[in-house]
C-alpha positions in Angstrom: 0.0 0.0 0.0 2.8 2.4 0.8 4.4 1.7 -2.6 1.1 2.5 -4.3 0.9 5.7 -2.4 4.2 6.9 -3.8 3.1 6.3 -7.5 1.5 8.9 -9.7 -1.8 7.0 -9.5 -1.6 6.6 -5.7 -0.8 10.3 -5.0 -3.4 11.5 -7.5 -5.9 9.1 -6.0 -5.0 10.5 -2.5 -6.1 14.0 -3.6 -9.1 12.6 -5.3 -10.1 10.7 -2.2 -9.7 13.9 -0.1 -12.1 15.6 -2.4 -14.5 12.6 -2.2 -14.4 12.9 1.6 -15.0 16.6 1.3 -17.9 16.0 -1.0 -19.4 13.6 1.6 -19.4 16.5 4.0 -20.8 18.7 1.3 -23.6 16.2 0.7 -24.3 16.3 4.4 -24.3 20.1 4.1 -26.8 19.9 1.2 -29.1 17.4 3.0 -29.1 19.4 6.2 -29.8 22.7 4.7 -32.2 21.5 2.1 -34.3 20.2 5.0 -33.7 23.1 7.4 -34.2 25.8 4.9 -36.9 24.2 2.7 -36.9 23.9 -1.1 -37.4 27.6 -1.9 -34.7 29.0 0.5 -32.3 26.2 -0.4 -32.8 27.3 -4.1 -31.6 30.7 -3.0 -28.6 29.2 -1.2 -27.7 27.2 -4.2 -27.9 30.3 -6.4 -25.5 32.1 -4.0 -23.1 29.1 -4.1 -23.3 28.9 -7.9 -22.5 32.6 -8.2 -19.5 32.1 -5.9 -18.3 29.1 -7.8 -18.2 31.2 -10.9 -16.3 33.9 -9.0 -13.9 31.2 -7.8 -12.2 31.4 -11.2 -9.5 34.1 -10.4 -8.5 32.2 -7.2 -8.4 28.8 -9.0 -6.4 30.5 -11.8 -3.9 31.9 -9.3 -3.6 28.4 -7.8 -2.8 27.0 -11.2 -0.2 29.8 -11.9 1.5 29.5 -8.5 1.6 25.7 -8.6 3.0 25.9 -12.2 5.6 28.5 -11.3 6.8 27.0 -8.0 7.0 23.5 -9.6 8.9 24.7 -12.6 11.3 26.8 -10.4 12.1 23.7 -8.3 12.6 21.6 -11.4 15.1 24.3 -12.7 16.9 24.3 -9.3 16.1 27.9 -8.5 16.6 28.8 -4.8 13.9 31.5 -4.7 11.0 29.2 -5.6 7.9 30.6 -3.9 9.3 34.1 -3.5 6.3 36.5 -3.5 3.8 34.2 -1.9 3.7 36.1 1.3 3.3 39.3 -0.7 0.3 37.9 -2.6 -1.5 36.5 0.4 -1.2 39.8 2.4 -2.4 41.9 -0.5 -5.4 39.6 -1.1 -6.5 39.8 2.5 -6.3 43.6 2.4 -8.3 43.5 -0.9 -11.0 41.4 0.9 -11.6 44.3 3.3 -12.0 46.8 0.4 -14.3 44.5 -1.5 -16.4 44.0 1.6 -17.0 47.7 1.9 -18.0 48.1 -1.7 -20.2 44.9 -1.6 -22.1 46.2 1.4 -23.0 49.4 -0.4 -24.1 47.5 -3.5 -25.9 44.6 -1.7 -29.3 45.4 -3.1 -27.9 45.5 -6.6 -26.1 42.1 -6.1 -29.3 40.6 -4.7 -31.3 41.7 -7.7 -28.8 40.3 -10.2 -28.8 36.9 -8.4 -32.6 37.0 -8.0 -32.4 36.3 -4.2 -34.0 38.1 -1.3 -30.9 37.8 1.0 -29.0 41.1 0.3 -26.3 40.4 2.9 -25.8 37.0 1.5 -25.4 38.4 -1.9 -22.9 41.0 -0.5 -20.9 38.1 0.9 -20.4 36.4 -2.4 -17.5 38.7 -3.8 -15.8 38.8 -0.4 -15.8 35.0 -0.2 -14.3 34.9 -3.7 -11.3 37.1 -2.6 -10.8 35.0 0.5 -10.8 32.0 -1.7 -8.0 33.6 -3.8 -5.8 34.0 -0.7 -6.3 30.3 0.2 -5.7 29.3 -3.4 -2.3 31.0 -3.5 -1.3 29.1 -0.4 -2.5 25.8 -1.8 -0.8 26.4 -5.2 2.5 27.0 -3.5 2.1 23.8 -1.4 1.3 21.9 -4.6 4.4 23.2 -6.2 6.4 22.1 -3.1 4.8 18.6 -3.5 3.0 18.8 -0.1 0.1 16.9 -1.6 -0.9 15.2 1.7 -1.2 18.6 3.5 -3.2 19.9 0.6 -5.5 16.9 0.8 -6.1 17.3 4.5 -6.8 21.0 4.0 -9.6 20.2 1.6 -11.2 17.9 4.1 -10.7 20.5 6.9 -12.3 23.2 4.8 -15.4 21.1 4.2 -15.8 20.3 7.9 -15.2 23.9 8.9 -17.8 25.1 6.4 -20.5 22.8 7.7 -19.7 23.6 11.3 -19.7 27.4 10.8 -22.8 27.3 8.7 -24.7 25.3 11.3 -23.7 27.7 14.0 -24.8 30.7 12.0 -28.1 29.2 11.0 -28.7 28.2 14.6 -28.1 31.9 15.5 -31.0 32.8 13.2 -29.1 34.0 10.2 -30.8 31.6 7.7 -29.6 31.5 4.1 -27.1 34.2 4.7 -25.5 32.4 7.6 -25.4 29.1 5.7 -23.5 30.9 2.9 -21.1 32.9 5.2 -20.0 29.7 6.8 -18.0 29.1 3.6 -16.0 32.4 4.0 -15.2 31.6 7.6 -13.9 28.1 6.6 -11.5 29.7 4.1 -10.2 32.0 6.9 -9.7 29.1 9.3 -7.9 26.8 6.8 -5.8 29.6 5.4 -4.6 30.3 8.9 -3.7 26.7 9.5 -1.7 26.4 6.3 0.3 29.6 6.9 2.9 28.0 9.3 3.8 24.8 7.3 3.9 26.9 4.1 6.3 29.4 5.7 8.8 26.5 6.2 9.3 26.2 2.4 9.3 29.9 1.4 12.6 31.7 0.9 13.5 34.3 3.6 13.7 37.0 1.0 10.3 38.0 -0.5 11.6 40.7 -2.7 9.8 39.9 -6.0 6.1 38.9 -6.4 6.3 35.8 -8.6 7.3 38.0 -11.5 5.3 36.4 -14.2 2.3 35.3 -12.1 -0.3 37.7 -13.4 1.1 37.6 -16.9 0.9 33.8 -16.9 -2.5 33.7 -15.2 -4.4 35.0 -18.2 -4.9 31.6 -19.8 -6.0 29.9 -16.6 -8.4 32.7 -15.8 -10.1 32.4 -19.2 -10.1 28.6 -19.3 -11.4 28.2 -15.7 -14.0 30.9 -16.2 -15.4 29.0 -19.1 -15.3 25.7 -17.2 -17.2 27.1 -14.2 -19.7 28.6 -16.6 -20.2 25.2 -18.1 -20.6 23.7 -14.6 -22.8 26.3 -12.9 -24.7 28.5 -15.3 -27.5 25.9 -15.7 -28.4 26.2 -12.0 -28.7 29.9 -12.3 -30.8 29.6 -15.6 -33.2 27.2 -13.9 -33.5 29.5 -10.9 -34.6 32.3 -13.3 -36.8 30.2 -15.6 -38.5 27.9 -13.0 -38.0 29.4 -9.5 -39.4 28.1 -6.3 -39.5 24.4 -5.5 -38.5 23.3 -9.0 -35.3 25.3 -8.8 -34.5 23.8 -5.4 -35.2 20.3 -6.7 -32.9 20.9 -9.7 -30.2 22.4 -7.5 -30.0 19.3 -5.3 -29.8 17.0 -8.4 -27.0 19.2 -9.8 -25.1 18.9 -6.5 -25.4 15.1 -6.7 -24.2 15.1 -10.3 -21.3 17.5 -9.7 -19.7 15.3 -7.2 -17.6 13.7 -10.0 -16.3 17.2 -11.0 -14.9 17.8 -7.6 -13.1 14.5 -7.8 -11.5 15.8 -10.9 -10.5 19.0 -9.1 -8.7 16.9 -6.6 -6.9 14.8 -9.2 -6.0 18.0 -11.1 -4.2 19.3 -8.0 -1.7 16.5 -8.7 -1.9 16.4 -12.4 -1.0 20.1 -13.1 2.3 20.4 -11.1 3.5 17.0 -12.1 2.8 17.7 -15.8 4.6 21.0 -15.5 7.6 19.3 -13.9 7.8 16.6 -16.6 7.2 19.1 -19.4 10.1 21.2 -18.1 12.2 18.1 -18.3 11.1 17.2 -21.8 9.2 14.1 -20.7 5.8 12.8 -22.1 3.2 13.7 -19.4 0.3 12.0 -21.2 0.5 8.8 -19.1 -0.4 10.9 -16.0 -3.4 12.3 -17.8 -4.6 8.9 -18.8 -4.2 7.6 -15.3 -6.3 10.4 -13.8 -8.9 10.0 -16.6 -9.1 6.3 -15.6 -9.8 7.3 -12.0 -12.6 9.6 -13.1 -14.1 6.8 -15.2 -13.9 4.4 -12.3 -15.8 6.8 -10.1 -18.3 7.9 -12.8 -19.6 4.6 -14.0 -21.2 3.3 -10.8 -22.4 6.9 -10.0 -24.4 7.1 -13.2 -25.7 3.5 -12.9 -27.0 4.3 -9.5 -28.7 7.5 -10.6 -30.3 5.7 -13.6 -31.6 2.8 -11.5 -32.6 4.5 -8.3 -32.5 8.3 -8.9 -36.0 9.1 -7.5 -35.9 7.0 -4.3 -32.3 8.2 -3.7 -33.3 11.9 -3.9 -36.4 11.2 -1.8 -34.4 9.4 0.9 -31.7 11.9 1.1 -33.4 15.2 0.4 -37.1 14.6 1.1 -40.3 14.2 -0.9 -40.4 17.9 -2.1 -37.0 17.7 -3.9 -37.5 14.8 -6.4 -38.8 16.7 -9.4 -35.4 16.5 -11.2 -35.0 12.7 -10.8 -35.6 12.1 -14.5 -32.8 14.5 -15.3 -30.3 13.1 -12.8 -28.7 10.3 -14.9 -28.1 12.7 -17.8 -26.8 15.3 -15.4 -24.4 12.6 -14.1 -23.2 11.8 -17.6 -22.8 15.5 -18.5 -20.7 16.2 -15.3 -18.6 13.1 -15.8 -17.7 14.4 -19.3 -17.0 17.8 -17.8 -14.7 16.2 -15.3 -12.7 14.8 -18.2 -12.6 18.3 -19.8 -11.4 19.7 -16.5 -8.4 17.3 -16.3 -7.5 17.9 -20.0 -7.6 21.7 -19.3 -5.2 21.3 -16.3 -2.9 19.2 -18.5 -2.8 21.8 -21.3 -2.5 24.7 -18.9 0.5 23.1 -17.3 2.2 23.2 -20.7 1.1 26.9 -21.3 -1.2 25.9 -24.1 -4.1 28.2 -24.9 -5.6 27.3 -28.3 -8.0 24.8 -26.8 -9.8 27.6 -24.9 -11.7 28.5 -28.1 -13.6 25.1 -27.8 -14.5 26.0 -24.2 -15.8 29.4 -25.3 -18.0 27.9 -28.0 -19.4 25.3 -25.5 -20.1 27.9 -22.9 -21.9 30.2 -25.3 -23.9 27.2 -26.7 -24.9 26.2 -23.2 -26.4 29.6 -22.3 -28.2 30.0 -25.6 -29.6 26.4 -25.6 -30.7 26.5 -22.0 -32.6 29.8 -22.4 -34.3 28.3 -25.5 -35.4 25.2 -23.6 -36.8 27.0 -20.6 -37.8 25.1 -17.4 -37.9 21.5 -18.9 -35.5 19.8 -16.5 -34.8 16.6 -18.4 -34.4 18.4 -21.7 -31.9 20.7 -20.0 -29.9 17.7 -18.7 -29.9 16.1 -22.2 -28.7 19.4 -23.8 -25.9 19.6 -21.2 -24.9 16.0 -22.0 -24.7 16.7 -25.7 -22.6 19.9 -25.2 -20.2 18.3 -22.8 -19.8 15.2 -25.1 -18.7 17.5 -28.0 -16.4 19.5 -25.7 -14.7 16.5 -24.2 -14.1 14.9 -27.6 -12.4 18.1 -28.8 -10.3 18.9 -25.8 -9.2 15.3 -25.2 -8.2 14.9 -28.8 -5.9 18.0 -28.5 -4.5 16.7 -25.2 -3.7 13.2 -26.4 -1.9 14.5 -29.5 0.5 16.5 -27.4 4.1 15.5 -27.6 6.8 16.0 -25.0 8.5 19.4 -25.5 10.9 21.5 -23.5 9.7 25.0 -22.8 11.1 27.8 -24.8 14.2 29.4 -23.4 
């Protein structure tokens, strides 16, 4: 077992397992708050979370950029790998204070845009996104330093802290807003815990802020923005088109289907820095991509079979009788999200090698998803079928590009 844990598959699976564990906690979160808040209020919470997930993009892009830079610096034998990390985290925490002040002033506007009644919850969305950026910089650096086990435990700790904080705030009478703000508090708690072990790896001098970080983050920002649109925009569209209990039922089905995507996120935390390291050395990194794709397939097949055979009783048992309206859509949502998980891994693989041409395919897919879903309206199963078709075409395109890649040293 210890030998397996040191292999590419074992270390990637360890991060994937951490995300699975975090998703078990997230499922508990969904079940608890779907029952405590009711279908309509849970639909509002799901909308706040979907908006935040889209705004997670800059932070996730910074994580990609930091992991790529630190990993490449270590591979090149540079002594100042990670210089500037302290600078970035400090500035992002200060930025969170500024964003909070602006968001409070614009809370009614933000609530109207998201079509929710919770103005303070809407104001918390951009603040939570900035706190996520600070945590992402820390995690990206730890990925680059190959502290994969610490990153894995931080994912589990974040999920647990989120649930605990949300429960306390809801118990205090803060409702939907409290359930959402628990996420921000979990980022603060985990970021504080990671600070000390990360500091052990950082150079004493912090004189330059990862010089090419912002310049190199443009591709990740655009690619991940499009990925999160593909993952989340359907929940927001259903909230606008259907509303009420139907939107809440679709939201819990989407949460169940998206579990496989979060597994891919965990696998990607290993795939990206290892691909960057091998690419810098002129090695062929495609075997790592194939192994992580295999792990996604191993998780996706039983998930989709269960959703197809017992979707409605599963939703009823877990979420209650009033949240089963999307059971017919669930298997197709599962297939669509499994394909999106493959697209996510291929994206991490290509970004690690500084490739950008594939982003055009993501842009076409994201545009098509918005247009098609608005045309379909509130027909949940048709929405799921459309998502499956769009993700199938996207996966075929991006995976073809990835598997055609040859080992190549970076330009000097």
